[in-house]
C-alpha positions as CSV (number, residue, x, y, z in Angstrom):
1,X,152.1,149.2,88.3
2,X,152.8,146.2,86.0
3,X,151.7,142.8,86.8
4,X,154.2,140.1,86.0
5,X,153.0,136.7,84.5
6,X,153.8,133.2,86.2
7,X,156.6,131.7,85.2
8,X,155.7,128.5,84.6
9,X,153.5,129.0,81.4
10,X,154.1,130.5,78.0
11,X,152.4,131.3,75.1
12,X,152.8,127.7,73.4
13,X,151.4,126.0,76.5
14,X,148.1,128.6,76.6
15,X,147.5,128.4,73.2
16,X,147.3,123.7,74.1
17,X,145.0,124.9,76.6
18,X,142.8,126.8,74.4
19,X,143.1,123.8,71.9
20,X,141.7,121.6,74.4
21,X,139.4,123.1,75.9
22,X,135.6,123.1,74.8
23,X,134.8,126.0,76.3
24,X,135.1,129.3,73.9
25,X,134.7,132.0,76.2
26,X,137.9,130.3,78.3
27,X,139.5,129.8,74.6
28,X,139.5,133.1,73.6
29,X,140.6,134.6,77.2
30,X,143.7,132.3,77.0
31,X,144.7,133.1,73.4
32,X,144.4,136.8,74.7
33,X,147.4,136.3,77.7
34,X,149.0,133.8,75.0
35,X,149.3,137.4,72.8
36,X,150.7,138.9,75.7
37,X,153.2,135.9,76.6
38,X,154.7,137.2,72.9
39,X,154.8,140.6,73.5
40,X,151.3,141.7,72.5
41,X,150.2,145.1,74.5
42,X,147.5,145.1,76.6
43,X,145.1,147.3,74.1
44,X,146.1,144.3,71.3
45,X,145.2,141.6,74.0
46,X,142.0,143.2,74.6
47,X,141.0,143.6,70.8
48,X,141.6,139.8,70.6
49,X,139.5,139.6,73.6
50,X,136.8,141.7,72.8
51,X,136.8,143.8,76.3
52,X,138.3,146.7,77.8
53,X,141.4,146.6,79.6
54,X,140.4,146.5,83.1
55,X,138.9,142.8,82.2
56,X,141.9,142.1,80.4
57,X,143.8,143.0,84.0
58,X,141.4,140.9,85.5
59,X,142.2,138.0,83.6
60,X,145.6,138.1,83.5
61,X,145.3,138.0,88.4
62,X,143.0,135.0,87.8
63,X,145.1,133.2,85.9
64,X,148.1,134.2,88.0
65,X,146.1,132.8,90.7
66,X,144.6,129.4,89.2
67,X,146.2,128.9,86.1
68,X,144.0,128.0,82.8
69,X,141.3,127.4,84.7
70,X,141.0,131.0,86.1
71,X,139.3,132.7,83.0
72,X,136.3,130.6,83.3
73,X,132.8,132.2,83.6
74,X,131.3,131.6,87.5
75,X,128.0,131.4,88.4
76,X,127.1,134.5,90.4
77,X,127.0,133.8,94.1
78,X,123.4,135.7,94.4
79,X,122.0,137.1,97.3
80,X,123.1,135.5,100.7
81,X,120.5,133.1,102.0
82,X,117.8,135.1,103.9
83,X,118.3,132.0,107.1
84,X,121.3,130.7,108.4
85,X,122.3,127.0,110.1
86,X,121.0,129.0,113.8
87,X,117.2,129.7,111.8
88,X,116.9,126.5,110.6
89,X,117.7,124.3,113.9
90,X,115.2,126.8,115.2
91,X,112.9,126.7,113.1
92,X,113.0,122.5,112.7
93,X,112.8,122.6,116.2
94,X,109.3,124.8,116.4
95,X,108.0,122.1,113.9
96,X,108.8,119.3,115.6
97,X,106.4,121.0,118.9
98,X,104.1,122.5,116.5
99,X,102.1,125.5,117.7
100,X,100.8,126.5,120.8
101,X,96.7,128.0,120.4
102,X,97.2,130.2,123.1
103,X,100.4,131.5,122.4
104,X,100.5,131.9,118.6
105,X,96.9,131.5,117.6
106,X,96.6,128.7,115.6
107,X,96.3,125.1,115.7
108,X,98.7,124.4,112.8
109,X,101.6,125.9,111.3
110,X,101.0,127.7,108.3
111,X,103.7,129.3,105.9
112,X,102.2,133.2,106.7
113,X,102.3,131.8,110.9
114,X,106.3,130.4,110.4
115,X,107.1,133.9,108.4
116,X,105.4,135.7,111.1
117,X,107.2,133.2,113.7
118,X,110.4,133.8,112.4
119,X,110.2,138.1,112.2
120,X,109.1,138.0,115.5
121,X,111.6,135.8,117.1
122,X,114.9,136.1,114.9
123,X,113.3,139.5,113.4
124,X,114.0,138.3,110.0
125,X,112.0,139.1,107.0
126,X,110.6,135.7,104.6
127,X,108.5,135.7,102.1
128,X,105.5,132.7,101.8
129,X,107.7,130.6,98.9
130,X,111.3,131.0,100.2
131,X,109.9,129.8,103.9
132,X,108.0,127.1,101.5
133,X,111.9,126.2,100.4
134,X,113.1,125.9,103.8
135,X,110.7,123.7,105.1
136,X,110.9,121.3,102.4
137,X,115.0,121.7,102.4
138,X,114.4,120.4,106.0
139,X,112.6,117.6,105.0
140,X,109.2,118.1,106.1
141,X,105.9,118.0,104.1
142,X,102.4,118.9,104.6
143,X,101.0,114.8,105.4
144,X,97.5,114.4,106.9
145,X,97.7,113.8,110.4
146,X,96.6,109.5,112.2
147,X,94.0,110.4,114.9
148,X,95.3,109.2,118.0
149,X,92.8,108.5,121.0
150,X,92.5,111.2,123.7
151,X,92.4,108.2,126.3
152,X,95.1,106.3,124.9
153,X,97.6,104.8,128.0
154,X,100.7,107.2,128.5
155,X,103.5,104.5,126.6
156,X,101.0,101.8,125.9
157,X,102.4,101.7,122.1
158,X,105.8,101.8,122.4
159,X,105.4,99.0,125.4
160,X,103.5,96.7,122.9
161,X,106.2,96.7,120.5
162,X,109.0,95.8,123.2
163,X,106.6,92.8,124.4
164,X,105.3,91.6,121.3
165,X,108.0,89.5,120.4
166,X,107.3,87.2,123.5
167,X,103.9,87.0,122.9
168,X,104.4,84.9,119.2
169,X,107.2,83.0,120.8
170,X,104.7,81.7,123.5
171,X,102.5,80.4,120.7
172,X,105.0,78.0,119.2
173,X,102.9,75.9,122.2
174,X,100.1,75.9,119.6
175,X,101.9,75.0,116.5
176,X,103.3,72.1,117.7
177,X,105.3,71.1,114.0
178,X,104.7,74.3,112.6
179,X,107.9,75.5,110.3
180,X,106.7,79.2,110.1
181,X,105.3,81.9,111.7
182,X,103.4,84.4,109.7
183,X,101.6,88.1,111.4
184,X,98.7,88.6,110.4
185,X,96.6,91.9,111.6
186,X,93.1,91.5,111.1
187,X,89.9,94.7,110.9
188,X,86.6,95.5,110.2
189,X,84.9,98.7,108.3
190,X,81.6,99.4,107.8
191,X,80.9,100.7,104.3
192,X,77.5,102.4,103.3
193,X,75.7,104.7,101.4
194,X,76.5,107.6,103.8
195,X,79.5,107.7,102.1
196,X,83.1,109.7,102.3
197,X,84.2,112.3,100.1
198,X,87.5,112.7,99.3
199,X,89.8,115.0,98.3
200,X,90.3,115.3,94.5
201,X,92.0,118.0,92.4
202,X,90.9,121.3,91.0
203,X,91.7,124.5,89.8
204,X,92.7,126.9,92.8
205,X,89.4,129.4,93.7
206,X,87.3,126.5,93.2
207,X,85.6,124.3,95.3
208,X,85.3,120.9,94.3
209,X,81.5,118.7,94.8
210,X,81.2,115.0,94.5
211,X,78.0,113.3,95.0
212,X,77.2,112.0,99.1
213,X,74.2,110.3,100.2
214,X,71.7,110.2,103.1
215,X,70.5,106.4,103.1
216,X,71.9,104.0,105.4
217,X,72.0,100.8,104.1
218,X,75.6,99.0,104.9
219,X,77.5,96.2,105.0
220,X,80.9,95.6,106.7
221,X,84.1,94.2,105.2
222,X,86.4,92.3,107.8
223,X,89.5,92.2,105.8
224,X,93.0,90.4,107.2
225,X,96.6,91.2,105.7
226,X,99.9,88.8,105.9
227,X,102.3,91.9,104.5
228,X,105.5,89.8,104.9
229,X,103.9,87.5,101.9
230,X,102.1,90.4,100.3
231,X,98.3,88.4,100.9
232,X,94.8,89.6,102.2
233,X,92.0,87.0,103.5
234,X,88.7,88.9,103.4
235,X,85.0,88.9,103.4
236,X,82.0,91.2,103.0
237,X,79.4,90.2,105.9
238,X,76.5,92.2,106.8
239,X,76.8,91.9,110.5
240,X,79.5,92.9,112.6
241,X,79.1,89.7,115.6
242,X,81.0,86.8,116.8
243,X,79.6,84.3,113.9
244,X,80.7,86.3,111.4
245,X,84.3,86.9,112.8
246,X,84.6,82.8,113.0
247,X,84.1,82.9,109.2
248,X,86.6,85.5,109.2
249,X,89.0,82.8,111.0
250,X,88.2,80.2,108.4
251,X,88.8,82.5,105.7
252,X,92.2,83.5,107.3
253,X,93.3,80.2,108.5
254,X,92.4,78.5,104.7
255,X,95.0,80.9,103.7
256,X,97.9,80.2,105.9
257,X,100.8,78.8,104.3
258,X,100.9,74.9,104.9
259,X,102.8,74.0,107.9
260,X,103.0,77.1,108.8
261,X,101.1,78.7,112.1
262,X,99.8,82.8,112.0
263,X,99.9,85.3,115.1
264,X,96.9,87.5,114.5
265,X,96.6,91.0,115.5
266,X,93.6,92.7,116.1
267,X,92.1,94.8,118.0
268,X,90.1,93.6,121.7
269,X,86.2,94.2,119.8
270,X,83.8,91.8,121.6
271,X,83.7,89.7,118.6
272,X,87.8,89.4,118.5
273,X,87.7,88.1,122.4
274,X,84.6,86.2,122.4
275,X,85.1,82.8,124.2
276,X,82.4,81.3,121.8
277,X,84.3,82.4,119.0
278,X,86.2,79.0,117.2
279,X,89.5,79.7,116.6
280,X,91.2,77.4,114.0
281,X,94.4,75.3,115.4
282,X,96.9,76.7,113.0
283,X,96.0,80.7,114.3
284,X,96.8,82.4,117.1
285,X,94.9,85.6,118.6
286,X,96.8,88.4,119.7
287,X,95.2,91.7,121.2
288,X,96.2,95.0,120.8
289,X,96.5,97.1,123.5
290,X,93.2,99.3,124.1
291,X,93.0,102.9,122.1
292,X,95.8,102.1,119.6
293,X,94.6,102.1,116.2
294,X,98.0,103.1,114.8
295,X,99.3,99.8,115.9
296,X,96.9,98.1,113.3
297,X,98.3,98.5,109.2
298,X,94.9,97.3,107.9
299,X,93.5,101.3,109.5
300,X,95.9,102.0,106.4
301,X,94.5,99.6,104.3
302,X,90.7,101.2,104.8
303,X,92.0,104.4,104.3
304,X,94.2,103.7,101.0
305,X,91.1,101.7,99.7
306,X,88.2,104.2,100.6
307,X,90.5,107.3,98.8
308,X,91.1,105.2,95.5
309,X,88.1,103.1,95.0
310,X,84.8,103.5,97.5
311,X,85.0,107.4,98.3
312,X,82.8,109.7,96.2
313,X,80.3,107.0,95.1
314,X,76.4,106.6,95.5
315,X,75.4,103.0,96.2
316,X,71.9,102.1,94.8
317,X,71.0,99.4,96.9
318,X,72.7,96.7,99.6
319,X,73.6,94.3,96.5
320,X,75.7,97.5,95.2
321,X,77.5,98.2,98.3
322,X,78.3,94.6,98.3
323,X,79.4,94.0,94.7
324,X,81.8,97.3,95.2
325,X,83.1,96.2,98.0
326,X,83.6,92.9,97.1
327,X,86.2,94.6,94.0
328,X,87.8,96.9,96.0
329,X,88.9,94.3,98.1
330,X,90.1,91.9,95.1
331,X,91.5,94.9,93.4
332,X,94.1,94.9,96.5
333,X,94.2,91.4,96.6
334,X,96.2,91.1,93.1
335,X,98.6,93.9,94.5
336,X,100.8,92.4,97.0
337,X,103.2,95.2,96.3
338,X,100.5,97.4,97.6
339,X,100.3,95.0,100.6
340,X,103.6,94.9,101.7
341,X,103.9,99.2,101.5
342,X,101.3,99.4,103.2
343,X,101.6,97.1,106.2
344,X,105.0,96.2,106.9
345,X,105.9,97.6,110.4
346,X,109.3,97.2,111.9
347,X,109.1,96.4,115.0
348,X,106.6,93.4,114.0
349,X,108.5,91.8,111.1
350,X,112.4,92.9,112.0
351,X,112.8,91.5,115.1
């Protein structure tokens, strides 16, 4: 059966469309269809387009349906995705909940485990590469987990985040005429010759090595940060006790802006809450709940310093440890954007 052309076009309009397009293949097809408008045979149009008669028929159908945009090369649809919306929703749920060792036989999901789970639950075969793409599309990445104390009280973290604003508002009684509040976090880190070995880039199939010492000389970094202002105050001291903490509080007090009052969040170590501690008048101590180190961003600061400046080293002596600790802390102080990025917390700074 002959296929009629659409009546709202003619040869002149098709040639004009061919001149405007920058797609050579589309222009050639439009000129072939224009020749048919002028009375050429289908064989003549096929010779102009350099194709078979059946393809000319397909061009006519697409032109009748979509106009001059019809005879344009389209991307091949390819194979249908292995996973549909239902599969992806179930995958997100199982990623959030994690594996049950007694059932799944693993304590963390690997791609091969997720592929096996997908087959067992939905009878869908998925390659590891495909599963990797699907997991990433869902927004998941393989990240190092933050340790959580096994004896942490249920809801202690959320309760502290809710109760923290009244705590720092009560500090107004001590700051008298202070015009601003600065929120500080403080903690201590032990650095010694028994140093940490961090991950490093290496070729697949190899095992990288790093130097490690078994001697026991060590020192302590007393560090405090004010994430909102991007500033820090720290000392490297040989002991971790009340006297050392008093020196650190004096250092923090000197870093507080003139006329401001510092709310210092820290854990409940004995030297933090001792009655013998000398607390400057421009600082109020706010203890964190017990066994909740994740509330203190200085813990992340220690991880950053170790991973970038202190790990994979052998310290010759105690003075060498002190020099490296001072150098690492001073480099951190020179990067206020790093302090802000690592230390800012919504619950503490955005009331």
